[in-house]
NUMARKE-390926 format. One record per residue (C-alpha): residue in one letter; y, x, z; residue number from 1. Coordinates in steps of 0.25 Angstrom, whole numbers, plus 5000, padded with zeros to 4 digits. Example, Ala and Ser with C-alpha at 12.3 -4.5 7.8 and 13.67 -1.06 7.14 Angstrom:
residues 2
A	4982	5049	5031	1
S	4996	5055	5029	2
end
This chain:
residues 592
M	5048	5065	4999	1
S	5038	5068	4987	2
G	5026	5066	4996	3
S	5031	5053	5001	4
G	5034	5048	4987	5
T	5020	5052	4983	6
G	5014	5045	4995	7
A	5022	5032	4992	8
E	5018	5032	4978	9
A	5003	5034	4981	10
G	5003	5023	4991	11
A	5010	5014	4981	12
R	5000	5017	4970	13
T	4988	5014	4980	14
A	4995	5001	4984	15
R	4997	4997	4970	16
S	4983	5000	4965	17
H	4977	4992	4977	18
A	4987	4981	4974	19
L	4981	4980	4960	20
A	4967	4980	4965	21
V	4971	4967	4974	22
L	4977	4961	4961	23
R	4964	4964	4954	24
V	4957	4956	4964	25
R	4966	4944	4961	26
S	4965	4946	4946	27
R	4950	4946	4947	28
A	4950	4933	4956	29
L	4958	4927	4945	30
A	4949	4931	4934	31
V	4937	4926	4941	32
A	4944	4912	4943	33
L	4948	4912	4928	34
L	4934	4917	4923	35
P	4927	4903	4923	36
A	4939	4896	4917	37
A	4940	4906	4906	38
G	4925	4904	4903	39
A	4926	4889	4903	40
V	4938	4890	4894	41
I	4930	4898	4884	42
L	4918	4888	4885	43
L	4927	4876	4883	44
V	4935	4883	4871	45
G	4922	4887	4865	46
G	4916	4873	4866	47
S	4928	4867	4860	48
T	4929	4876	4848	49
G	4914	4876	4845	50
H	4911	4890	4848	51
L	4902	4888	4861	52
P	4894	4876	4857	53
G	4881	4872	4863	54
G	4875	4865	4876	55
G	4875	4879	4884	56
W	4890	4881	4882	57
D	4893	4866	4885	58
L	4885	4868	4898	59
A	4893	4881	4901	60
R	4906	4874	4899	61
R	4902	4862	4908	62
I	4899	4872	4919	63
L	4910	4883	4918	64
T	4921	4873	4916	65
P	4920	4866	4930	66
V	4917	4880	4936	67
A	4930	4886	4930	68
V	4938	4874	4935	69
L	4932	4876	4949	70
V	4935	4891	4949	71
L	4949	4888	4944	72
L	4952	4878	4955	73
V	4946	4887	4966	74
A	4955	4899	4961	75
A	4967	4890	4960	76
G	4964	4885	4974	77
V	4963	4900	4979	78
A	4975	4904	4972	79
L	4983	4892	4978	80
V	4979	4895	4992	81
V	4982	4910	4990	82
A	4996	4906	4985	83
R	4999	4896	4995	84
A	4993	4902	5008	85
R	5004	4908	5016	86
P	5001	4923	5020	87
A	5003	4926	5034	88
M	5017	4931	5038	89
S	5020	4939	5051	90
P	5028	4931	5061	91
T	5042	4938	5061	92
V	5056	4936	5064	93
P	5065	4936	5051	94
V	5078	4945	5052	95
A	5088	4941	5042	96
E	5098	4951	5036	97
D	5110	4945	5043	98
A	5103	4947	5056	99
A	5100	4961	5054	100
P	5108	4967	5043	101
D	5107	4982	5048	102
L	5092	4980	5049	103
Y	5091	4975	5034	104
R	5101	4986	5030	105
M	5092	4997	5037	106
V	5079	4991	5030	107
R	5086	4990	5017	108
D	5091	5005	5017	109
L	5077	5009	5021	110
A	5071	5002	5009	111
D	5082	5008	5000	112
R	5079	5022	5005	113
L	5064	5020	5004	114
G	5066	5015	4990	115
V	5059	5001	4992	116
P	5063	4987	4992	117
A	5069	4982	5005	118
P	5061	4971	5013	119
S	5065	4957	5010	120
A	5068	4954	5024	121
I	5066	4959	5039	122
A	5058	4952	5050	123
L	5054	4956	5064	124
T	5040	4955	5071	125
P	5038	4956	5086	126
D	5029	4968	5084	127
C	5029	4983	5083	128
D	5027	4983	5068	129
S	5034	4982	5054	130
W	5029	4978	5041	131
L	5032	4972	5027	132
E	5028	4957	5025	133
D	5028	4950	5011	134
R	5033	4936	5013	135
T	5034	4932	4998	136
H	5021	4925	4997	137
P	5023	4912	4989	138
A	5018	4903	5001	139
H	5028	4908	5010	140
G	5040	4904	5001	141
P	5053	4911	5000	142
L	5058	4919	5012	143
S	5069	4912	5020	144
A	5083	4917	5021	145
E	5080	4922	5035	146
E	5067	4928	5032	147
H	5073	4934	5019	148
G	5084	4942	5026	149
G	5091	4945	5013	150
M	5086	4959	5012	151
A	5086	4966	4998	152
G	5094	4956	4991	153
G	5088	4942	4993	154
G	5074	4947	4995	155
R	5073	4954	4982	156
S	5068	4969	4982	157
A	5079	4979	4983	158
R	5073	4985	4971	159
G	5069	4979	4958	160
G	5070	4964	4961	161
A	5056	4963	4965	162
A	5051	4952	4974	163
A	5055	4951	4989	164
A	5050	4963	4997	165
P	5042	4960	5010	166
V	5049	4957	5023	167
L	5050	4969	5033	168
V	5045	4965	5047	169
I	5049	4974	5058	170
G	5044	4974	5072	171
S	5055	4969	5082	172
P	5052	4980	5093	173
F	5055	4991	5083	174
L	5069	4985	5081	175
W	5072	4985	5096	176
W	5066	4998	5100	177
M	5068	5007	5088	178
R	5081	5013	5084	179
V	5086	5011	5070	180
G	5081	5024	5064	181
E	5067	5022	5070	182
L	5066	5008	5064	183
R	5070	5013	5051	184
A	5059	5024	5051	185
V	5049	5013	5056	186
L	5052	5004	5045	187
A	5053	5014	5033	188
P	5038	5013	5030	189
V	5038	4998	5031	190
V	5050	4996	5022	191
A	5044	5006	5012	192
G	5032	4996	5010	193
T	5041	4987	5002	194
G	5040	4997	4990	195
P	5025	4995	4988	196
S	5027	4980	4991	197
A	5036	4978	4980	198
H	5026	4982	4969	199
P	5021	4969	4962	200
D	5006	4973	4963	201
I	5007	4976	4978	202
A	5015	4963	4980	203
A	5005	4954	4972	204
A	4993	4960	4979	205
R	4999	4958	4993	206
R	5002	4943	4989	207
F	4988	4941	4984	208
V	4982	4947	4997	209
R	4991	4939	5006	210
G	4988	4926	4998	211
L	4973	4928	5000	212
D	4974	4931	5015	213
A	4983	4919	5017	214
A	4973	4911	5009	215
V	4961	4916	5018	216
A	4969	4912	5030	217
V	4973	4898	5025	218
T	4958	4895	5021	219
S	4953	4899	5034	220
A	4962	4889	5042	221
P	4954	4877	5048	222
R	4955	4865	5039	223
R	4949	4851	5040	224
G	4940	4845	5030	225
P	4927	4851	5023	226
V	4934	4851	5009	227
A	4946	4858	5014	228
R	4938	4868	5021	229
G	4929	4871	5009	230
V	4940	4873	5000	231
R	4947	4882	5009	232
A	4935	4890	5012	233
G	4932	4892	4997	234
V	4947	4897	4995	235
G	4946	4906	5007	236
R	4933	4912	5002	237
V	4939	4916	4989	238
A	4952	4921	4996	239
R	4944	4930	5005	240
L	4936	4935	4993	241
L	4948	4939	4986	242
L	4954	4945	4999	243
R	4942	4953	5001	244
G	4943	4958	4987	245
C	4957	4964	4988	246
R	4957	4967	5003	247
A	4954	4982	5002	248
H	4964	4984	4991	249
A	4975	4976	4999	250
V	4972	4986	5010	251
E	4974	4998	5002	252
M	4986	4992	4995	253
E	4993	4990	5008	254
R	4989	5005	5012	255
G	4995	5010	5000	256
V	5008	5002	5002	257
A	5009	5007	5017	258
A	5006	5022	5012	259
A	5017	5021	5001	260
A	5027	5015	5011	261
A	5024	5026	5022	262
A	5025	5037	5012	263
R	5039	5031	5006	264
A	5044	5030	5021	265
Q	5042	5044	5024	266
T	5055	5048	5017	267
V	5063	5039	5027	268
D	5067	5043	5042	269
H	5055	5052	5043	270
G	5060	5059	5056	271
L	5061	5045	5063	272
R	5048	5040	5059	273
I	5040	5047	5070	274
V	5050	5043	5080	275
A	5050	5029	5075	276
Q	5034	5028	5076	277
E	5035	5032	5090	278
Q	5044	5021	5093	279
V	5035	5011	5086	280
G	5023	5015	5095	281
L	5033	5014	5107	282
A	5038	5000	5103	283
Y	5024	4995	5101	284
A	5020	4999	5115	285
G	5032	4993	5122	286
W	5032	4980	5113	287
D	5017	4978	5117	288
R	5020	4980	5132	289
L	5032	4971	5132	290
L	5024	4960	5125	291
T	5012	4961	5134	292
R	5018	4963	5147	293
V	5032	4957	5146	294
A	5032	4946	5135	295
L	5018	4941	5137	296
P	5020	4936	5152	297
A	5033	4929	5147	298
W	5026	4922	5135	299
R	5015	4917	5144	300
M	5026	4911	5153	301
G	5031	4903	5141	302
R	5043	4913	5139	303
W	5046	4923	5128	304
P	5055	4935	5131	305
S	5066	4934	5120	306
R	5069	4949	5119	307
L	5056	4956	5117	308
N	5062	4967	5108	309
A	5072	4970	5118	310
G	5061	4971	5129	311
V	5053	4981	5121	312
V	5066	4990	5121	313
A	5066	4989	5136	314
A	5051	4991	5138	315
L	5052	5004	5129	316
T	5064	5009	5136	317
E	5057	5007	5149	318
L	5045	5014	5144	319
S	5054	5026	5140	320
R	5058	5027	5154	321
R	5044	5026	5160	322
D	5036	5035	5150	323
R	5040	5049	5148	324
L	5034	5049	5134	325
A	5045	5039	5130	326
E	5057	5046	5136	327
G	5062	5050	5122	328
F	5062	5036	5117	329
A	5074	5033	5127	330
S	5083	5041	5120	331
R	5082	5033	5107	332
L	5088	5021	5114	333
G	5102	5026	5112	334
E	5100	5024	5096	335
R	5102	5011	5089	336
P	5091	5002	5091	337
A	5085	4995	5078	338
C	5088	4981	5084	339
D	5103	4984	5082	340
L	5100	4981	5067	341
L	5099	4966	5071	342
E	5111	4958	5072	343
E	5105	4950	5084	344
P	5094	4958	5090	345
G	5093	4948	5102	346
T	5090	4936	5092	347
V	5080	4944	5084	348
D	5073	4949	5097	349
E	5072	4934	5102	350
A	5065	4930	5089	351
T	5055	4941	5089	352
S	5052	4939	5104	353
L	5049	4924	5101	354
L	5040	4928	5089	355
A	5033	4939	5098	356
A	5030	4928	5108	357
R	5024	4919	5097	358
L	5016	4931	5091	359
F	5010	4937	5103	360
H	5009	4925	5112	361
G	5010	4912	5104	362
G	5022	4906	5109	363
P	5030	4895	5102	364
A	5040	4899	5091	365
E	5051	4892	5098	366
T	5056	4892	5112	367
G	5053	4880	5121	368
P	5052	4875	5136	369
E	5039	4883	5137	370
W	5043	4895	5128	371
S	5057	4900	5131	372
P	5063	4914	5130	373
V	5066	4923	5142	374
H	5076	4935	5142	375
W	5072	4948	5149	376
G	5082	4946	5160	377
D	5075	4933	5164	378
Y	5060	4938	5162	379
P	5057	4942	5177	380
E	5062	4928	5182	381
E	5057	4919	5171	382
V	5044	4926	5167	383
V	5039	4935	5178	384
D	5042	4927	5190	385
R	5037	4914	5182	386
K	5024	4921	5178	387
W	5021	4926	5192	388
R	5023	4912	5198	389
T	5015	4905	5187	390
D	5003	4915	5189	391
T	5005	4913	5204	392
A	5004	4898	5202	393
R	4992	4899	5194	394
L	4985	4908	5204	395
H	4989	4898	5215	396
R	4983	4886	5207	397
V	4970	4893	5205	398
L	4969	4896	5219	399
D	4971	4882	5222	400
A	4960	4878	5212	401
L	4950	4888	5219	402
H	4954	4882	5233	403
V	4959	4895	5238	404
P	4964	4893	5253	405
A	4977	4898	5258	406
A	4977	4912	5265	407
P	4973	4911	5280	408
G	4985	4911	5289	409
E	4995	4906	5278	410
P	5005	4896	5285	411
L	5006	4888	5272	412
A	4999	4876	5266	413
P	4985	4880	5259	414
G	4986	4884	5245	415
A	5000	4890	5245	416
P	5003	4900	5234	417
T	5003	4912	5242	418
L	4998	4926	5239	419
S	4990	4927	5252	420
R	4981	4916	5246	421
V	4977	4924	5234	422
L	4975	4937	5243	423
T	4966	4930	5253	424
H	4958	4923	5242	425
L	4955	4936	5234	426
T	4952	4944	5247	427
T	4938	4948	5247	428
R	4932	4954	5260	429
E	4917	4952	5260	430
E	4916	4953	5245	431
A	4925	4965	5243	432
H	4921	4972	5230	433
A	4919	4987	5230	434
P	4931	4995	5224	435
T	4931	4996	5209	436
P	4927	5009	5204	437
S	4938	5018	5199	438
T	4940	5024	5186	439
G	4947	5036	5191	440
L	4960	5032	5185	441
G	4965	5022	5197	442
L	4960	5010	5189	443
P	4947	5002	5192	444
S	4936	5003	5182	445
A	4934	4992	5173	446
P	4922	4982	5175	447
A	4913	4978	5164	448
P	4920	4969	5154	449
D	4911	4957	5155	450
D	4914	4954	5170	451
E	4927	4962	5171	452
D	4934	4951	5180	453
Q	4922	4949	5189	454
A	4919	4963	5191	455
A	4934	4967	5195	456
A	4936	4955	5205	457
T	4931	4948	5217	458
P	4924	4935	5216	459
R	4937	4927	5220	460
S	4946	4935	5211	461
A	4936	4933	5199	462
A	4936	4918	5202	463
L	4951	4917	5204	464
A	4953	4925	5191	465
A	4944	4916	5183	466
R	4952	4903	5188	467
L	4965	4910	5184	468
S	4960	4913	5170	469
A	4955	4899	5168	470
E	4968	4893	5173	471
L	4976	4902	5164	472
A	4967	4899	5152	473
R	4970	4884	5154	474
E	4985	4886	5155	475
E	4985	4894	5142	476
A	4976	4884	5135	477
A	4985	4873	5139	478
V	4997	4881	5134	479
A	4990	4884	5121	480
S	4986	4870	5118	481
S	5000	4865	5121	482
A	5006	4875	5112	483
S	4996	4873	5100	484
G	4996	4857	5100	485
V	5009	4852	5105	486
R	5023	4855	5102	487
T	5034	4856	5112	488
D	5038	4842	5109	489
G	5025	4837	5113	490
A	5021	4832	5099	491
P	5008	4837	5093	492
D	5009	4849	5084	493
P	5008	4845	5070	494
L	5003	4858	5065	495
P	4993	4863	5076	496
L	4988	4874	5067	497
R	5001	4880	5062	498
D	5002	4895	5061	499
D	5009	4898	5074	500
Q	4997	4892	5082	501
A	4990	4905	5079	502
L	5000	4913	5087	503
P	4999	4922	5095	504
L	4995	4931	5084	505
F	4994	4943	5093	506
P	4990	4940	5107	507
L	4995	4950	5117	508
Q	4984	4950	5127	509
P	4970	4945	5129	510
P	4967	4935	5139	511
R	4968	4941	5153	512
A	4956	4943	5162	513
G	4954	4935	5175	514
R	4956	4947	5184	515
E	4969	4951	5177	516
L	4974	4936	5178	517
L	4971	4936	5193	518
A	4978	4949	5195	519
D	4991	4944	5187	520
H	4991	4931	5196	521
I	4990	4939	5209	522
A	5001	4948	5205	523
A	5009	4936	5201	524
M	5007	4930	5215	525
I	5011	4943	5222	526
C	5023	4944	5213	527
C	5027	4930	5217	528
A	5025	4933	5232	529
A	5033	4945	5231	530
M	5045	4938	5224	531
D	5044	4926	5234	532
T	5042	4934	5247	533
A	5047	4949	5245	534
G	5059	4947	5235	535
A	5052	4953	5223	536
V	5057	4950	5209	537
P	5050	4949	5196	538
G	5053	4960	5186	539
L	5051	4964	5171	540
D	5045	4977	5168	541
W	5047	4980	5153	542
L	5034	4987	5151	543
D	5025	4980	5162	544
G	5031	4966	5162	545
P	5033	4957	5174	546
T	5034	4965	5187	547
L	5037	4963	5202	548
L	5050	4970	5208	549
L	5049	4972	5223	550
G	5063	4978	5227	551
G	5066	4981	5213	552
V	5053	4989	5212	553
R	5042	4985	5203	554
A	5029	4982	5210	555
A	5019	4990	5202	556
D	5007	4992	5212	557
L	5001	4978	5212	558
S	4990	4978	5202	559
P	4980	4987	5210	560
R	4982	4979	5223	561
I	4979	4966	5215	562
L	4967	4971	5209	563
A	4961	4975	5222	564
L	4963	4961	5227	565
I	4956	4955	5214	566
E	4945	4966	5213	567
D	4942	4969	5227	568
G	4947	4957	5235	569
D	4956	4967	5243	570
P	4970	4963	5245	571
A	4974	4974	5255	572
A	4982	4982	5245	573
L	4989	4970	5240	574
R	4992	4965	5254	575
R	4998	4979	5258	576
W	5007	4979	5245	577
L	5012	4965	5248	578
T	5015	4968	5263	579
R	5022	4981	5258	580
Q	5031	4973	5248	581
G	5034	4962	5258	582
I	5027	4951	5251	583
R	5021	4940	5259	584
P	5008	4934	5253	585
E	5007	4922	5262	586
K	5020	4916	5257	587
P	5019	4906	5246	588
V	5025	4910	5232	589
R	5033	4902	5223	590
L	5026	4896	5211	591
V	5031	4892	5197	592
end
């Protein structure tokens, strides 16, 4: 206890000392701005009283007075921009106290035990992280009733009647996967940070730094007109100069605050903290996999899964069954989940799921004809099936553009969407490539980065992959152009440069390589042929995303056979697999 108290006091002292250093930068800037005015006042008063007569003093007064006025105008302009610029706020889902009274009660009790002010409100973020965020900057205006949440007596600190404490932002996957005790242990060091935040010097230093950062962002935005650009450039240079002057102290101040909070939290739920940290890592792994392999295909189809947080529970439960290292985690599921602290978990899950789609994919803020929610029970039919048939239709269009003929012997009209057409076109006999050298791990060795697609594909595969990449790029560009310039009602967007056009903030995946795109499209056509001719059905794997079910069993051995076709022009292994599964490649598949 004494060690924790000493560590907290040391961290708080460090934070306060560096906060004072930040404020000294502000004071020096103010002194520099007032110095010419002070000199001009002395000269003017001296001249009027006859103490500074002569031509030299008159010349000094004529030079220094306009300089002082100019400096004051520049300082006033910088101060106005800093005061009016809106510091960046994290996109979150506010949670009012009447929507989560048990959660507010837990956080308030935790703050009382730590001896710190309770957070002013609670909000959720669709990510595996938690932090405190000050939203009391004058440019933001007062918190709304929903954002406020009513914690700590109308936004006042629970102790001492100080200004409103920061908002507690909680990662939504934590609420669904963690148990109540684990969430409390994870939030303890975060909530403990409200103590140093309540110190007036630290609060003032943070407001000054956030204002400078916002001013730099505002002055960096593109503006028309040389005068406006020149004024903003000047203000931006001053703001950057001040920001550089206090950056090092601001970093050390935040480190001191974090150290003080961590030391104070050592006294709360010490035994649970190790277990809780293990759950943080597990939740992050499951959340990332769910987003990239399950949510992303739906987002690309114009659908957003409305229960992502419930999905991460299913994904991590599945992982606990597959991974022997996670066997111990399954026993936790009998304890009370933290999402029980919410009155309506489903409504909150839907709101955070929509925000996740905006942050990670750039989707609209509201539902519409081309952007609608999908429930997990409908995911295989409405997302997986549609995705495969859309990819198959795109591959069929590209084959038509390349004038690829139908497979020999097909009793159908030329150009029918059949899997045989793809296999025949990509089969290479006279130009068969030598087998790719093995790495000894069952995987092909990676070709050089500069010509990866060409080195790992036959000429026909490379050409088809290039055309697919170009086709997909055109489609995505058309969607992006429509979303940025035209509203859903067809009218031009009156604010084409509004803030939400910068989304997504965190793209999940880089652009896919041509060979990867070709493999995905061939796999989609195989899945469509399996569904149309062999009775297969689309499925959802919580860890791997869309999957094909043949007789209720997941088809997990397609990738090496598809790669053999793309890289070596050899369809033998794939044809044997199709025959074994009863899939008829010569039959046309149904497109979207």
